[in-house]
KEKE-3310 file (N, C-alpha, C; in steps of 0.2 Angstrom, whole numbers, plus 5000, padded with zeros to 4 digits):
npx = (5537:5541:5545:5539:5529:5522:5517:5508:5498:5494:5480:5471:5463:5450:5438:5437:5436:5430:5425:5433:5446:5449:5448:5429:5422:5413:5402:5396:5386:5373:5374:5363:5355:5348:5343:5343:5352:5362:5365:5370:5382:5388:5391:5399:5410:5416:5426:5435:5435:5423:5409:5398:5396:5395:5408:5416:5420:5421:5421:5430:5437:5444:5450:5460:5468:5472:5482:5489:5495:5500:5511:5518:5520:5513:5497:5485:5476:5473:5463:5464:5457:5468:5487:5493:5482:5483:5495:5491:5478:5488:5495:5487:5480:5488:5494:5489:5484:5498:5506:5521:5531:5542:5549:5556:5568:5568:5558:5542:5534:5519:5519:5527:5520:5509:5511:5516:5505:5493:5494:5501:5491:5482:5490:5500:5517:5530:5548:5558:5571:5588:5589:5600:5604:5601:5604:5606:5595:5590:5594:5584:5571:5559:5548:5535:5536:5528:5528:5538:5544:5545:5555:5559:5569:5571:5560:5564:5576:5583:5590:5593:5588:5593:5585:5583:5589:5586:5571:5574:5578:5565:5557:5563:5559:5545:5539:5529:5533:5532:5533:5534:5533:5534:5542:5550:5539:5526:5535:5551:5554:5554:5547:5540:5550:5561:5558:5548:5535:5522:5517:5516:5508:5507:5497:5494:5504:5517:5510:5496:5501:5498:5493:5480:5471:5467:5474:5478:5486:5489:5498:5499:5508:5505:5503:5500:5489:5474:5472:5473:5465:5452:5454:5456:5444:5435:5437:5434:5437:5439:5439:5434:5427:5429:5442:5449:5450:5455:5470:5471:5472:5485:5493:5499:5505:5517:5530:5535:5534:5542:5556:5558:5556:5568:5578:5578:5581:5592:5602:5600:5603:5619:5621:5619:5628:5638:5639:5646:5639:5632:5632:5631:5622:5608:5604:5597:5606:5617:5636:5639:5627:5618:5616:5618:5625:5614:5603:5609:5609:5594:5586:5580:5580:5579:5570:5560:5563:5573:5587:5594:5608:5611:5629:5626:5614:5602:5586:5579:5586:5586:5572:5570:5575:5565:5554:5554:5552:5549:5547:5547:5535:5529:5524:5516:5518:5522:5527:5519:5517:5523:5538:5543:5546:5552:5557:5568:5572:5578:5582:5586:5576:5565:5566:5573:5582:5592:5608:5608:5619:5623:5622:5618:5603:5591:5585:5572:5569:5558:5559:5550:5543:5546:5556:5572:5583:5577:5574:5585:5589:5580:5584:5596:5593:5588:5600:5606:5595:5596:5610:5611:5604)
npy = (5377:5393:5408:5420:5417:5408:5418:5425:5414:5409:5403:5404:5395:5388:5383:5394:5404:5403:5406:5419:5431:5433:5431:5430:5445:5439:5445:5439:5435:5427:5408:5400:5383:5371:5358:5348:5338:5344:5356:5348:5342:5353:5357:5347:5349:5362:5368:5366:5376:5376:5383:5390:5398:5417:5422:5411:5411:5414:5411:5421:5422:5411:5408:5418:5411:5399:5403:5410:5397:5391:5399:5402:5390:5382:5373:5377:5393:5407:5421:5438:5454:5464:5464:5465:5458:5445:5442:5443:5433:5421:5419:5417:5406:5394:5396:5398:5402:5401:5396:5398:5410:5412:5427:5435:5451:5461:5462:5468:5484:5486:5470:5468:5477:5470:5456:5461:5466:5461:5446:5444:5448:5439:5427:5423:5421:5430:5428:5439:5438:5438:5441:5436:5424:5410:5393:5393:5398:5386:5387:5394:5388:5384:5372:5375:5381:5386:5392:5398:5414:5421:5436:5440:5449:5460:5473:5485:5485:5477:5465:5449:5432:5416:5406:5391:5385:5391:5385:5369:5368:5369:5360:5347:5351:5349:5361:5375:5386:5403:5415:5430:5435:5446:5457:5448:5446:5436:5431:5430:5423:5405:5400:5386:5378:5383:5378:5382:5384:5392:5405:5422:5435:5454:5459:5470:5478:5473:5464:5470:5483:5496:5505:5505:5497:5487:5471:5454:5437:5421:5407:5391:5376:5359:5351:5363:5368:5366:5368:5383:5387:5382:5389:5402:5405:5405:5414:5426:5430:5439:5443:5458:5452:5462:5468:5456:5452:5464:5460:5447:5453:5461:5454:5448:5458:5457:5452:5461:5473:5472:5469:5483:5491:5484:5487:5503:5506:5499:5508:5519:5516:5513:5525:5534:5526:5532:5545:5558:5559:5547:5534:5519:5507:5499:5486:5470:5466:5472:5469:5470:5469:5462:5445:5442:5435:5423:5428:5429:5415:5411:5419:5426:5441:5457:5472:5486:5492:5498:5504:5518:5524:5537:5547:5555:5567:5580:5582:5590:5593:5580:5582:5592:5586:5578:5583:5594:5588:5583:5574:5561:5555:5556:5542:5527:5511:5503:5495:5502:5509:5520:5534:5532:5539:5537:5542:5537:5539:5534:5517:5507:5508:5501:5488:5473:5461:5466:5474:5490:5495:5507:5527:5536:5545:5534:5531:5526:5519:5518:5514:5519:5521:5530:5540:5536:5545:5558:5554:5555:5568:5574:5568:5575:5588:5586:5583:5596:5604:5597:5599:5614:5615)
npz = (5334:5331:5343:5339:5331:5336:5347:5338:5334:5347:5357:5348:5343:5333:5341:5350:5341:5330:5313:5314:5313:5327:5344:5349:5358:5373:5384:5400:5414:5419:5415:5403:5404:5393:5399:5412:5412:5403:5412:5424:5417:5413:5427:5433:5425:5426:5428:5418:5406:5402:5400:5412:5423:5423:5429:5431:5417:5398:5381:5378:5389:5389:5378:5379:5391:5387:5378:5385:5393:5384:5381:5392:5398:5406:5415:5417:5420:5429:5430:5435:5442:5441:5442:5456:5462:5456:5462:5477:5476:5472:5483:5494:5491:5493:5506:5524:5542:5552:5545:5534:5525:5513:5507:5493:5497:5488:5483:5474:5479:5483:5485:5497:5508:5506:5512:5525:5531:5527:5527:5538:5547:5548:5553:5547:5545:5537:5531:5526:5512:5503:5488:5479:5486:5482:5482:5496:5502:5507:5522:5528:5528:5537:5548:5544:5530:5516:5505:5493:5486:5472:5464:5449:5435:5451:5453:5453:5457:5451:5452:5446:5450:5454:5448:5444:5455:5467:5466:5466:5477:5484:5480:5485:5501:5496:5495:5487:5474:5469:5454:5453:5435:5428:5423:5414:5404:5393:5387:5387:5397:5404:5414:5418:5414:5421:5434:5442:5450:5450:5439:5439:5432:5427:5417:5414:5412:5399:5391:5388:5384:5382:5393:5398:5403:5417:5422:5428:5431:5434:5428:5432:5434:5433:5446:5456:5449:5448:5465:5463:5455:5463:5475:5470:5463:5475:5480:5474:5464:5447:5430:5418:5401:5391:5394:5395:5381:5376:5382:5375:5361:5363:5366:5352:5347:5355:5352:5345:5348:5364:5358:5352:5364:5371:5362:5362:5376:5380:5370:5378:5391:5390:5385:5396:5406:5402:5409:5421:5432:5434:5447:5444:5433:5433:5425:5418:5408:5408:5413:5425:5433:5448:5447:5431:5427:5427:5420:5406:5404:5407:5401:5386:5380:5384:5391:5392:5404:5418:5428:5437:5446:5455:5460:5468:5475:5479:5488:5483:5469:5464:5461:5454:5442:5436:5437:5425:5413:5396:5387:5395:5409:5425:5434:5440:5438:5422:5406:5395:5378:5381:5388:5405:5423:5439:5454:5469:5484:5496:5495:5503:5513:5508:5510:5520:5523:5517:5510:5503:5493:5489:5490:5483:5475:5468:5450:5443:5424:5413:5397:5382:5366:5358:5350:5353:5351:5356:5369:5374:5372:5380:5393:5393:5397:5407:5417:5417:5423:5437:5440:5441:5453)
capx = (5535:5546:5541:5535:5524:5518:5512:5502:5493:5492:5473:5467:5459:5444:5434:5436:5435:5424:5429:5433:5455:5449:5441:5426:5420:5408:5401:5391:5385:5372:5373:5356:5352:5340:5338:5347:5356:5367:5366:5374:5388:5393:5395:5404:5417:5416:5434:5439:5436:5416:5403:5394:5395:5402:5415:5421:5422:5417:5425:5436:5441:5447:5456:5467:5470:5475:5486:5496:5499:5506:5516:5523:5522:5509:5492:5480:5479:5469:5462:5461:5458:5476:5492:5492:5476:5485:5498:5486:5477:5488:5497:5480:5477:5492:5494:5485:5486:5502:5511:5527:5532:5548:5548:5561:5569:5568:5548:5538:5534:5515:5519:5530:5514:5502:5516:5516:5499:5487:5495:5503:5485:5480:5493:5504:5525:5536:5554:5562:5578:5591:5589:5606:5604:5604:5603:5609:5590:5588:5596:5580:5566:5555:5544:5531:5538:5524:5527:5545:5540:5552:5553:5566:5571:5567:5558:5567:5584:5584:5593:5592:5590:5595:5578:5582:5593:5580:5567:5577:5579:5559:5555:5567:5555:5538:5536:5529:5536:5528:5536:5531:5536:5530:5547:5550:5533:5528:5540:5558:5557:5551:5547:5542:5554:5566:5555:5543:5525:5517:5521:5511:5510:5503:5495:5494:5511:5517:5505:5493:5504:5494:5492:5472:5469:5471:5473:5483:5486:5493:5498:5500:5509:5500:5502:5495:5481:5467:5471:5475:5458:5447:5453:5455:5435:5431:5439:5428:5442:5436:5440:5429:5428:5433:5448:5456:5450:5462:5473:5474:5476:5490:5499:5502:5510:5520:5537:5540:5534:5546:5561:5560:5558:5574:5584:5579:5582:5600:5604:5600:5608:5622:5621:5619:5633:5644:5639:5649:5633:5630:5636:5629:5615:5605:5600:5600:5610:5625:5639:5640:5622:5618:5613:5619:5625:5606:5601:5610:5607:5586:5582:5580:5580:5576:5565:5562:5564:5579:5586:5601:5609:5618:5633:5624:5609:5598:5577:5579:5591:5579:5564:5571:5577:5562:5548:5554:5551:5545:5543:5549:5532:5530:5517:5519:5516:5527:5527:5515:5521:5526:5541:5540:5550:5552:5562:5568:5579:5579:5579:5586:5570:5562:5571:5576:5587:5601:5608:5608:5626:5623:5620:5615:5597:5589:5581:5569:5565:5551:5562:5544:5543:5548:5564:5577:5585:5573:5573:5594:5589:5577:5587:5602:5591:5587:5605:5607:5594:5600:5616:5609:5601)
capy = (5385:5399:5412:5426:5413:5406:5423:5425:5410:5406:5404:5408:5391:5386:5381:5400:5410:5402:5407:5426:5430:5437:5429:5437:5448:5436:5444:5435:5431:5419:5404:5395:5378:5369:5353:5346:5337:5351:5358:5343:5341:5359:5358:5344:5352:5371:5370:5365:5380:5375:5389:5386:5406:5421:5421:5405:5412:5414:5410:5426:5420:5404:5408:5420:5408:5394:5408:5410:5392:5389:5404:5401:5382:5379:5369:5382:5400:5410:5428:5442:5460:5466:5461:5463:5454:5440:5440:5441:5428:5417:5418:5415:5400:5390:5399:5399:5403:5397:5394:5403:5410:5417:5433:5439:5456:5464:5462:5475:5488:5481:5464:5468:5476:5463:5451:5465:5468:5457:5440:5446:5448:5431:5425:5420:5424:5431:5430:5442:5434:5440:5438:5431:5417:5403:5387:5395:5396:5379:5389:5399:5386:5381:5365:5376:5386:5382:5396:5404:5419:5428:5442:5443:5455:5463:5479:5492:5488:5472:5460:5442:5427:5409:5401:5385:5384:5391:5378:5364:5367:5368:5353:5345:5350:5350:5369:5379:5393:5406:5418:5437:5435:5450:5459:5445:5444:5428:5426:5432:5418:5399:5399:5382:5374:5383:5373:5386:5379:5396:5411:5429:5441:5458:5457:5478:5480:5473:5460:5476:5487:5502:5510:5507:5492:5483:5464:5451:5431:5417:5403:5386:5368:5353:5350:5366:5372:5363:5374:5391:5388:5382:5396:5409:5407:5405:5422:5430:5433:5438:5448:5458:5450:5466:5469:5449:5452:5467:5457:5445:5458:5464:5447:5447:5463:5460:5450:5466:5479:5471:5470:5489:5492:5484:5491:5508:5504:5498:5513:5524:5515:5515:5534:5533:5523:5536:5550:5557:5558:5541:5528:5513:5507:5492:5483:5465:5464:5476:5463:5471:5469:5457:5439:5444:5427:5420:5433:5426:5408:5411:5424:5426:5445:5460:5475:5495:5495:5497:5509:5519:5525:5544:5545:5560:5570:5581:5579:5597:5590:5575:5585:5597:5583:5573:5588:5597:5581:5584:5564:5555:5558:5552:5538:5522:5504:5503:5493:5503:5512:5529:5532:5535:5540:5538:5541:5533:5544:5531:5511:5503:5509:5497:5482:5472:5457:5466:5482:5492:5498:5514:5532:5542:5542:5530:5533:5521:5523:5513:5517:5517:5518:5535:5540:5536:5552:5563:5552:5556:5575:5574:5568:5579:5593:5585:5585:5602:5607:5594:5603:5620:5618)
capz = (5332:5334:5349:5336:5328:5343:5349:5333:5335:5352:5361:5341:5342:5331:5346:5352:5338:5325:5307:5314:5316:5334:5349:5348:5366:5375:5392:5403:5419:5421:5408:5404:5400:5391:5402:5418:5409:5401:5418:5427:5413:5414:5433:5432:5419:5425:5430:5412:5401:5399:5400:5418:5426:5419:5436:5427:5411:5393:5376:5377:5396:5389:5372:5381:5395:5385:5377:5392:5395:5377:5380:5398:5399:5414:5411:5419:5419:5432:5429:5442:5439:5441:5445:5464:5466:5455:5467:5482:5475:5472:5489:5500:5489:5498:5512:5527:5549:5556:5540:5532:5517:5511:5500:5489:5498:5482:5479:5473:5485:5487:5487:5504:5513:5508:5518:5531:5534:5526:5529:5546:5554:5545:5555:5543:5545:5532:5530:5519:5509:5500:5480:5477:5491:5478:5486:5501:5505:5513:5529:5531:5527:5543:5545:5543:5527:5513:5499:5490:5481:5468:5459:5444:5440:5455:5446:5455:5458:5445:5454:5445:5456:5452:5447:5446:5461:5472:5463:5466:5484:5487:5477:5491:5507:5496:5495:5482:5471:5464:5451:5447:5430:5425:5418:5407:5400:5393:5381:5387:5400:5400:5419:5422:5413:5427:5440:5444:5451:5448:5436:5438:5426:5428:5412:5414:5407:5393:5388:5388:5380:5380:5400:5399:5407:5423:5423:5431:5427:5437:5428:5433:5434:5434:5454:5458:5445:5454:5471:5465:5452:5465:5480:5468:5462:5480:5484:5471:5458:5439:5425:5413:5394:5388:5397:5393:5374:5375:5383:5370:5356:5366:5363:5344:5344:5361:5351:5341:5355:5366:5353:5352:5370:5372:5358:5365:5384:5379:5369:5383:5397:5387:5386:5405:5409:5401:5412:5427:5437:5438:5450:5443:5430:5434:5420:5419:5403:5410:5416:5433:5437:5453:5444:5426:5422:5428:5414:5401:5405:5409:5398:5380:5380:5390:5390:5392:5413:5420:5434:5436:5453:5456:5464:5475:5473:5487:5485:5477:5464:5459:5460:5448:5437:5435:5434:5418:5407:5390:5385:5403:5412:5430:5434:5443:5432:5417:5399:5390:5375:5384:5393:5413:5426:5446:5459:5476:5486:5500:5494:5510:5517:5505:5512:5526:5524:5512:5511:5498:5491:5484:5496:5479:5474:5463:5446:5437:5418:5408:5389:5379:5360:5356:5347:5359:5354:5359:5374:5376:5374:5387:5401:5395:5399:5415:5420:5416:5428:5441:5441:5443:5460)
cpx = (5539:5542:5536:5528:5519:5513:5505:5495:5491:5485:5468:5463:5451:5436:5432:5432:5433:5427:5431:5441:5454:5444:5436:5425:5414:5407:5395:5390:5381:5372:5368:5359:5346:5337:5345:5351:5365:5369:5374:5382:5392:5396:5400:5411:5418:5423:5438:5437:5430:5412:5399:5392:5398:5409:5418:5424:5419:5421:5431:5439:5446:5452:5461:5470:5475:5480:5493:5499:5502:5512:5522:5524:5517:5503:5487:5483:5473:5469:5460:5460:5463:5481:5494:5488:5479:5491:5494:5483:5480:5494:5492:5478:5482:5496:5488:5487:5490:5507:5517:5529:5538:5548:5554:5561:5568:5559:5545:5535:5526:5515:5521:5523:5508:5505:5514:5511:5493:5487:5497:5498:5481:5484:5499:5512:5528:5543:5556:5570:5583:5591:5594:5607:5608:5600:5605:5602:5586:5590:5589:5574:5566:5551:5538:5532:5534:5525:5535:5541:5546:5549:5560:5566:5568:5565:5559:5573:5587:5589:5589:5594:5589:5590:5577:5586:5587:5575:5567:5576:5572:5558:5558:5563:5548:5536:5535:5531:5531:5533:5534:5537:5535:5535:5547:5544:5532:5533:5547:5560:5552:5550:5546:5547:5561:5564:5552:5537:5519:5521:5516:5514:5506:5502:5495:5499:5511:5514:5497:5495:5501:5492:5483:5471:5471:5471:5480:5483:5488:5494:5499:5503:5502:5498:5497:5489:5476:5465:5470:5469:5454:5447:5454:5447:5433:5432:5435:5432:5440:5438:5435:5431:5432:5441:5451:5455:5455:5468:5477:5477:5483:5495:5502:5506:5516:5528:5539:5540:5542:5555:5563:5561:5566:5580:5584:5583:5590:5604:5605:5603:5614:5626:5623:5625:5639:5646:5642:5644:5632:5635:5634:5622:5614:5601:5602:5605:5618:5629:5641:5632:5621:5614:5614:5619:5618:5603:5602:5607:5598:5583:5583:5581:5579:5572:5566:5562:5570:5580:5593:5602:5615:5622:5630:5618:5604:5591:5578:5581:5586:5574:5564:5573:5572:5553:5549:5554:5549:5543:5543:5542:5532:5524:5521:5515:5522:5524:5521:5520:5524:5533:5540:5546:5550:5557:5562:5574:5581:5577:5581:5579:5563:5563:5574:5579:5593:5601:5611:5614:5628:5620:5616:5607:5597:5583:5579:5566:5561:5555:5552:5545:5544:5554:5568:5582:5583:5573:5579:5593:5586:5582:5594:5600:5591:5593:5607:5603:5594:5605:5616:5607:5605)
cpy = (5389:5403:5415:5423:5410:5411:5426:5421:5408:5410:5406:5400:5390:5385:5387:5404:5408:5404:5415:5425:5431:5434:5434:5438:5442:5439:5442:5434:5426:5415:5400:5388:5376:5361:5351:5343:5338:5353:5355:5344:5347:5361:5354:5346:5361:5373:5370:5367:5378:5382:5388:5393:5412:5421:5416:5406:5412:5412:5414:5425:5416:5403:5412:5415:5403:5398:5407:5405:5391:5393:5404:5394:5379:5377:5373:5388:5402:5419:5433:5450:5466:5462:5459:5459:5446:5436:5439:5435:5420:5414:5415:5408:5393:5392:5400:5400:5399:5394:5399:5404:5414:5419:5436:5448:5462:5465:5470:5477:5485:5474:5463:5470:5473:5460:5455:5465:5464:5450:5440:5446:5443:5426:5418:5424:5425:5434:5433:5439:5437:5438:5434:5426:5411:5398:5386:5396:5390:5382:5391:5394:5382:5375:5369:5382:5381:5385:5400:5409:5422:5431:5442:5444:5457:5470:5484:5492:5481:5467:5452:5435:5421:5406:5394:5382:5382:5385:5372:5363:5367:5364:5348:5346:5351:5357:5372:5384:5396:5412:5424:5438:5440:5455:5455:5444:5438:5426:5428:5427:5413:5396:5391:5376:5375:5379:5377:5383:5385:5403:5417:5434:5446:5462:5466:5481:5479:5469:5466:5479:5494:5507:5511:5502:5488:5474:5459:5442:5428:5409:5397:5379:5363:5350:5354:5369:5368:5368:5379:5390:5389:5388:5401:5410:5408:5413:5428:5434:5434:5443:5450:5454:5456:5467:5463:5450:5458:5465:5453:5448:5460:5458:5449:5453:5465:5458:5458:5473:5479:5471:5478:5492:5490:5486:5498:5510:5504:5504:5518:5524:5515:5522:5535:5534:5529:5544:5551:5557:5553:5535:5520:5513:5497:5490:5475:5463:5469:5471:5465:5471:5465:5453:5441:5437:5423:5423:5430:5418:5409:5414:5424:5435:5451:5465:5483:5497:5494:5506:5512:5524:5534:5544:5550:5565:5572:5579:5585:5596:5587:5577:5589:5594:5581:5580:5591:5593:5582:5575:5560:5558:5554:5549:5530:5517:5506:5496:5494:5504:5519:5529:5535:5535:5540:5540:5538:5536:5539:5522:5506:5503:5502:5490:5480:5466:5459:5472:5484:5495:5506:5520:5536:5538:5537:5532:5527:5525:5515:5518:5515:5516:5526:5535:5542:5544:5556:5561:5554:5562:5578:5575:5573:5584:5592:5585:5590:5605:5603:5598:5610:5624:5617)
cpz = (5336:5339:5345:5332:5332:5345:5344:5334:5341:5355:5354:5338:5338:5334:5349:5348:5332:5318:5307:5316:5324:5339:5351:5359:5367:5383:5392:5410:5418:5415:5408:5401:5399:5395:5407:5416:5407:5407:5422:5423:5414:5422:5433:5428:5421:5425:5422:5404:5397:5403:5406:5422:5424:5424:5434:5422:5405:5388:5377:5380:5392:5382:5376:5385:5392:5379:5380:5395:5388:5379:5386:5398:5403:5410:5412:5419:5423:5431:5435:5438:5440:5444:5451:5465:5463:5461:5474:5481:5476:5480:5495:5498:5492:5503:5519:5536:5550:5550:5538:5526:5518:5506:5501:5493:5493:5482:5478:5477:5489:5489:5495:5508:5512:5512:5525:5535:5534:5528:5536:5551:5551:5551:5552:5542:5537:5533:5525:5517:5504:5492:5478:5482:5487:5483:5493:5505:5508:5520:5531:5530:5535:5541:5544:5536:5520:5506:5499:5486:5477:5465:5454:5437:5445:5452:5450:5455:5453:5446:5452:5451:5449:5452:5450:5452:5468:5471:5466:5475:5487:5485:5482:5498:5504:5496:5489:5481:5468:5461:5450:5441:5424:5419:5412:5403:5400:5389:5383:5391:5401:5408:5423:5418:5418:5433:5442:5445:5448:5446:5437:5434:5429:5421:5410:5411:5401:5390:5384:5383:5381:5387:5399:5400:5411:5422:5426:5429:5433:5434:5431:5431:5434:5443:5456:5457:5449:5458:5469:5461:5455:5471:5476:5465:5469:5482:5480:5464:5450:5436:5419:5406:5390:5387:5394:5384:5372:5376:5377:5363:5358:5363:5357:5343:5353:5358:5347:5346:5359:5363:5353:5359:5372:5367:5360:5372:5382:5376:5374:5390:5396:5388:5395:5406:5407:5405:5418:5432:5442:5440:5448:5438:5433:5429:5418:5414:5403:5413:5422:5437:5442:5447:5436:5424:5422:5421:5409:5402:5404:5404:5388:5377:5386:5387:5390:5399:5416:5426:5434:5444:5453:5461:5469:5472:5479:5483:5481:5468:5461:5457:5452:5442:5435:5434:5427:5414:5402:5390:5391:5407:5418:5431:5438:5438:5426:5410:5393:5384:5375:5390:5399:5418:5435:5447:5467:5479:5492:5500:5498:5514:5514:5508:5519:5528:5520:5513:5505:5499:5491:5491:5489:5478:5467:5459:5442:5431:5417:5401:5387:5371:5355:5351:5350:5358:5357:5366:5378:5377:5380:5393:5401:5398:5406:5419:5420:5421:5436:5446:5441:5449:5466)
residu = (MET:LYS:ARG:ASP:THR:ARG:LEU:ILE:HIS:ALA:GLY:ARG:SER:LYS:LYS:TRP:THR:GLY:SER:ALA:VAL:ASN:PRO:PRO:VAL:VAL:ARG:ALA:SER:THR:ILE:VAL:PHE:ASP:THR:MET:ALA:GLU:LEU:LYS:ALA:ALA:THR:GLN:GLN:ARG:GLY:ASN:ARG:VAL:PRO:PHE:TYR:GLY:ARG:ARG:GLY:THR:ALA:THR:HIS:PHE:ALA:PHE:GLN:GLU:ALA:MET:CYS:GLU:LEU:GLU:GLY:GLY:VAL:GLY:CYS:ALA:LEU:TYR:PRO:CYS:GLY:ALA:ALA:ALA:ILE:SER:GLY:ALA:LEU:LEU:ALA:PHE:LEU:LYS:GLN:GLY:ASP:HIS:LEU:LEU:MET:VAL:ASP:THR:ALA:TYR:GLU:PRO:THR:ARG:SER:LEU:CYS:ASN:LYS:LEU:LEU:ALA:GLY:LEU:GLY:ILE:GLU:THR:THR:TYR:TYR:ASP:PRO:MET:ILE:GLY:ALA:GLY:ILE:ALA:ALA:LEU:ILE:LYS:SER:ASN:THR:ARG:VAL:ILE:PHE:LEU:GLU:SER:PRO:GLY:SER:LEU:THR:MET:GLU:VAL:GLN:ASP:ILE:PRO:ALA:ILE:CYS:GLN:VAL:ALA:LYS:GLN:HIS:ASN:ILE:ILE:THR:ILE:LEU:ASP:ASN:THR:TRP:ALA:SER:PRO:ILE:LEU:CYS:ARG:PRO:PHE:GLU:LEU:GLY:VAL:ASP:ILE:SER:ILE:GLN:ALA:ALA:THR:LYS:TYR:ILE:ILE:GLY:HIS:SER:ASP:VAL:MET:LEU:GLY:THR:ALA:THR:ALA:ASN:GLU:GLN:CYS:TRP:PRO:GLN:LEU:ARG:GLU:GLN:SER:TYR:LEU:LEU:GLY:TYR:CYS:ALA:SER:ALA:ASP:ASP:VAL:TYR:ALA:ALA:SER:ARG:GLY:LEU:ARG:THR:LEU:GLY:VAL:ARG:LEU:LYS:GLN:HIS:GLU:GLN:ASN:ALA:LEU:MET:ILE:ALA:ASN:TRP:LEU:ALA:GLN:ARG:PRO:GLU:VAL:ALA:ALA:ILE:ARG:HIS:PRO:ALA:PHE:ALA:ASP:ASN:PRO:GLY:HIS:ALA:PHE:PHE:LYS:ARG:ASP:PHE:SER:GLY:SER:ASN:GLY:LEU:PHE:SER:PHE:VAL:LEU:LYS:GLN:GLY:SER:ALA:ALA:GLN:VAL:GLN:ALA:PHE:ILE:GLU:GLY:MET:GLN:HIS:PHE:LYS:MET:GLY:PHE:SER:TRP:GLY:GLY:TYR:GLU:SER:LEU:ILE:THR:ALA:THR:LEU:ASN:VAL:GLN:ALA:LEU:ARG:SER:ALA:THR:THR:TRP:PRO:PHE:SER:GLY:PRO:LEU:LEU:ARG:LEU:HIS:ILE:GLY:LEU:GLU:ASP:PRO:GLU:ASP:LEU:ILE:ALA:ASP:LEU:GLU:LEU:ALA:PHE:THR:ARG:PHE:ALA:THR:VAL)
# end
């Protein structure tokens, strides 16, 4: 089955949908049983998509979990109230006091805060590593290293990691690998084929696609699924049936949306590359982006998120650039239908194991589904404001 066809059919078994096209929204806390035998059977099968208690899920949840496994390639999918919860839930499922974590230096900023604050307070040590380290990560492994966390591309500076090389080293040392695969969504990268044990999605972003629902997922292979499932349940993680329904619906249009995001973003990135104010484009599809060869090997396409670096620019100039936008709005997250812009004046402050090679400010764009000519006109005016400060 081709990718776009799989997106339409994944998780739509009659077991979940009945005769309806879409899985119904089934809200529940208590599940009731008529006999002790029914209750016992449900208890024994409570981790296998059998109704037991609302926090374990309903048909709405089971359909979406099945779809995520079909799309990413795992055997089980845990649901969380947001992407950050999926990251914390996955890490806490496999780390305990005295353990060592290898964390990519370009990780999503809340992931770094989680390591430096919560995990450190629990007695879990974190070492940050260069995203381009590849098989060289073997030199950083300690006797108590339990998890290697990857994010590829990095969601701010877009370095693409050599995922298979890192996973091969991890398997040699019996270390769990967790990948934040949000940039790729479930369809641009097949993480389990690259050797990953657990794949994280902030479904808030491209899966939902409309900037109105928070949801996270962690899909695991056969080895890791039982522990991830049970530990996440013990931590109390769950998600609303209404939010999960929105994610299931978002999957059906994910392919066509991503194609348009990709097309629009490449058009704008190529336009920006010609601007004299721009020092570098950080887009995985660009040949000079770190890890571009890995991107070509491991990914089937790109999306709407990339960054560009200015040769120079004061805080006042950057403020003038981003405050007068008509179509680009300032806001965190990405993956919705709308275009967004954020600015980072000091990228180096967000990393500790690598040196950022540029001195000018970085601007990250999420290119939405607007006409790209309107977005270019918006950016052109922004450069005019930038020059007049």
